[in-house]
N, C-alpha and C positions, 0 to 999 in steps of 0.2 A: 181514557177514561178516568181518572184520577185529578183532572186538572177541571173536567168538566162538573165533577161531584163538587169539589171546594169549591168552583165560582157559585157554585148555583145553592150553595149550605150557605156562603157570606151573605150572597144576596138572602138566601131567607131571614137568617140573622139580623140583618139589619130591618126586614119589615119590608123587604120591594120585589119582584115579582119573580118568577123563577127568567132560567140564565137564557130559554127561545124566546121571552121578549125584549129583552136589549141587544142580543147576538141573532136578532134571525137568519138564517142560512139565505134566505129571498133577501137579505141586503146584499147590494157589491159591497156593502167597508165591511163588512163579515165572510160574506162566503170564502169558501176555503183558508180560514185566516185559522194559526196555527193554537193553537188552546190555552196557551200563553197570556198572550195577547189582552183575549178575555178574562185571564185570570189579573191579570195587569190592572185592563180598566176597572175591575170593579174594585179591586184594592186601593184604585185613587177617587173611585165613587165613595168606599165607606166614609175614606180617610175628609171627602170633602162633608162628609155626612157629620161628622165628627165622631168615626169609629174606628176601634181597633182593633184588629186580630190578634189575640193572645192565645187562641190554641189549634190546631188542628192535627185530628183525628181522622183515618179513613184505613176504610177494612176495603179488601180485597173479596172478591166470591168467585173463583175459578175453580178445576177442577184440574186443570193444566195448564202452561205450564207448573211445574214448580218454580216459587217465586224467593222461597227464603233466602238463596245464596245471596240474590242480585237484589233482595230489599233496603242493604245499607246505604248504596247506589239510587232507589229510589228515590228513599226518603233526602240525601242529597237534593237530588234534581229538585224534587217541592219544595226544600230548605232555600235553593238557589231563584228560584224565582218569585218565592214571596219573597225575601232578600228584606227580610229581617231578621235581626241573632234575636230579638224580646220574643219573639213567635216559636212556640214549644209544635214540633210536629214528630206526629207518628204516623205509618204505615202500617197495616199488617193485613195480615192474610188466612182466610177460609176457605173450605168446602163447602157443597152446602149437600153432599152425602147422598149426588146422585138425583136428586128432583133437583127439577125444572131445568129453564135450557142453560142456563150457568153449571147445573148439575152433569150435564149432558154434554157438557165441553163446547156445545155450542153458544156459547159467549160468555161477558166479563161484565160482574157487577162492581160499582164502587160505591158506596153510601160516605158521607160525609160528615162528621161535626164540629 
């Protein structure tokens, strides 16, 4: 969820279309691929267009599980995937106060900028 959200945010920030346009699950090249492949390809795409990511901020929205204790590992995993020490990486979590599917514990949302 996090890598997909970050990939989509990067694509949008450089004026490109959404993740589904570039990595459709109907294309055998991308079907079943790990999300880090989408992220790596998008970072290469951004670089080729003269862009560089300087900051990533992600908000997870979920009721359960509580993720506070694992958040440092989540940030480190994203930082490793980005593979650029110059990029500021932040991930935080919140609940939706029992509203919508995420609030009912039926889904997880990730918002990235």
